[in-house]
C-alpha positions as CSV (number, residue, x, y, z in Angstrom):
1,X,-132.9,109.9,169.3
2,X,-131.8,107.7,167.3
3,X,-132.0,106.9,163.8
4,X,-133.6,104.2,162.1
5,X,-130.0,102.8,161.0
6,X,-129.0,102.5,164.7
7,X,-131.4,100.7,165.8
8,X,-131.8,98.0,162.8
9,X,-127.5,97.9,164.0
10,X,-128.2,97.1,167.4
11,X,-131.2,94.7,166.7
12,X,-129.0,92.7,164.1
13,X,-125.9,92.4,166.8
14,X,-128.2,91.5,169.6
15,X,-129.6,88.8,167.6
16,X,-126.5,87.8,166.3
17,X,-125.2,87.5,170.0
18,X,-128.4,85.1,170.9
19,X,-127.7,83.1,167.9
20,X,-123.9,82.7,168.9
21,X,-124.7,81.8,172.2
22,X,-126.9,79.0,171.5
23,X,-124.2,77.5,169.1
24,X,-121.3,77.6,171.8
25,X,-123.4,76.3,174.5
26,X,-123.6,73.3,172.3
27,X,-120.2,73.0,171.3
28,X,-119.5,73.7,174.7
29,X,-121.7,70.5,176.0
30,X,-120.3,68.5,172.4
31,X,-117.0,69.6,174.2
32,X,-117.7,68.3,177.7
33,X,-118.9,65.4,176.9
34,X,-116.0,64.3,174.8
35,X,-113.8,64.8,177.6
36,X,-116.3,62.8,179.8
37,X,-115.9,60.0,177.3
38,X,-112.2,60.2,177.0
39,X,-111.3,59.8,180.8
40,X,-114.0,57.0,181.0
41,X,-111.6,55.3,177.6
42,X,-108.4,56.1,180.0
43,X,-109.6,54.6,183.0
44,X,-110.6,51.4,181.2
45,X,-106.9,51.5,179.1
46,X,-105.6,51.5,182.2
47,X,-107.7,48.8,184.2
48,X,-106.9,46.4,180.7
49,X,-103.2,46.7,181.1
50,X,-102.9,46.4,185.0
51,X,-105.1,43.2,184.3
52,X,-103.0,42.4,181.2
53,X,-99.6,42.9,183.4
54,X,-100.6,41.0,185.8
55,X,-101.9,38.0,183.9
56,X,-98.1,38.0,182.4
57,X,-96.7,38.1,185.7
58,X,-98.9,34.6,187.0
59,X,-97.9,33.3,183.0
60,X,-94.3,33.8,183.6
61,X,-94.3,32.3,187.0
62,X,-95.7,29.6,186.3
63,X,-93.7,28.9,182.8
64,X,-90.7,29.5,185.2
65,X,-91.8,26.6,187.4
66,X,-92.4,24.4,184.9
67,X,-89.3,25.2,183.0
68,X,-87.2,24.3,186.1
69,X,-89.0,21.2,187.1
70,X,-88.2,19.9,183.8
71,X,-85.1,20.9,181.9
72,X,-81.6,20.6,183.6
73,X,-79.8,24.2,185.1
74,X,-78.2,25.7,181.7
75,X,-74.6,26.6,181.7
76,X,-75.9,29.8,180.8
77,X,-78.2,30.5,184.1
78,X,-76.7,32.5,186.9
79,X,-74.7,34.6,184.1
80,X,-76.2,38.2,184.4
81,X,-76.1,40.8,181.5
82,X,-74.9,44.8,182.1
83,X,-74.8,47.3,179.5
84,X,-72.1,49.3,180.6
85,X,-70.2,46.3,181.6
86,X,-69.8,45.1,178.1
87,X,-69.3,48.1,176.7
88,X,-66.3,48.7,179.3
89,X,-65.5,44.9,178.1
90,X,-64.8,45.7,174.3
91,X,-63.3,49.4,175.0
92,X,-60.7,47.2,177.3
93,X,-59.7,44.6,174.5
94,X,-60.2,47.2,171.6
95,X,-62.1,45.8,169.4
96,X,-64.5,47.7,167.6
97,X,-68.2,46.5,167.4
98,X,-67.8,44.6,164.2
99,X,-64.7,42.5,165.5
100,X,-66.7,41.8,168.8
101,X,-69.0,40.3,167.2
102,X,-67.1,37.9,164.9
103,X,-65.5,36.7,168.0
104,X,-69.1,36.3,169.6
105,X,-70.9,34.9,166.4
106,X,-73.0,37.7,166.1
107,X,-73.5,41.0,163.9
108,X,-71.9,44.3,164.6
109,X,-75.4,45.4,164.9
110,X,-76.2,42.9,167.5
111,X,-73.2,44.5,169.7
112,X,-74.3,48.1,168.9
113,X,-77.3,47.3,170.3
114,X,-76.6,45.5,173.5
115,X,-74.6,48.1,174.5
116,X,-76.8,50.9,174.0
117,X,-79.9,48.6,175.5
118,X,-82.3,48.4,172.7
119,X,-81.5,44.4,173.4
120,X,-80.4,41.9,175.0
121,X,-78.3,39.0,174.0
122,X,-79.7,35.6,174.3
123,X,-78.7,32.7,176.6
124,X,-76.3,30.8,174.0
125,X,-75.0,34.2,173.6
126,X,-74.3,35.3,177.3
127,X,-72.4,32.1,177.5
128,X,-70.2,33.3,174.8
129,X,-69.3,36.4,176.9
130,X,-68.7,35.2,179.6
131,X,-66.5,33.0,177.8
132,X,-64.5,36.2,176.0
133,X,-64.8,37.9,179.3
134,X,-61.9,35.6,180.1
135,X,-59.8,35.7,177.5
136,X,-57.1,38.8,177.5
137,X,-56.1,41.1,174.5
138,X,-53.3,38.5,172.9
139,X,-55.7,35.7,173.0
140,X,-58.8,37.6,171.5
141,X,-56.0,39.2,168.8
142,X,-55.2,35.4,168.0
143,X,-58.8,33.6,168.3
144,X,-59.5,37.1,165.2
145,X,-56.6,36.7,162.9
146,X,-57.7,32.7,162.7
147,X,-60.8,32.2,160.6
């Protein structure tokens, strides 16, 4: 036979389990609802990003057509920029980033950002880079020596 204390302890444990089960059921239900809401928000965000990209592509095409119809061909048009090509040009000429920047009329930080791919040069800077490509080491040092 079990004592009164054992029965009381068993009853308290049963009631505690029942309460915990009820609490966890409510938490599980709320968790499932939150996951559903998050998934719906992710879908809406993806749809919005796709729509924004579609609009941006359409706007850039329209702007490109309008610009090409209105403006004459610039000398920088048709020039392309490659990070590896720019870095190898600087190394081939034996220049520091600061010297290359001085030669192009930009800061050393700009040269660094171009070489790491963090940014790209503007059209006017592309023309300057194309001009430097045609120079040799002696011409570059001569240009850097003149103030």
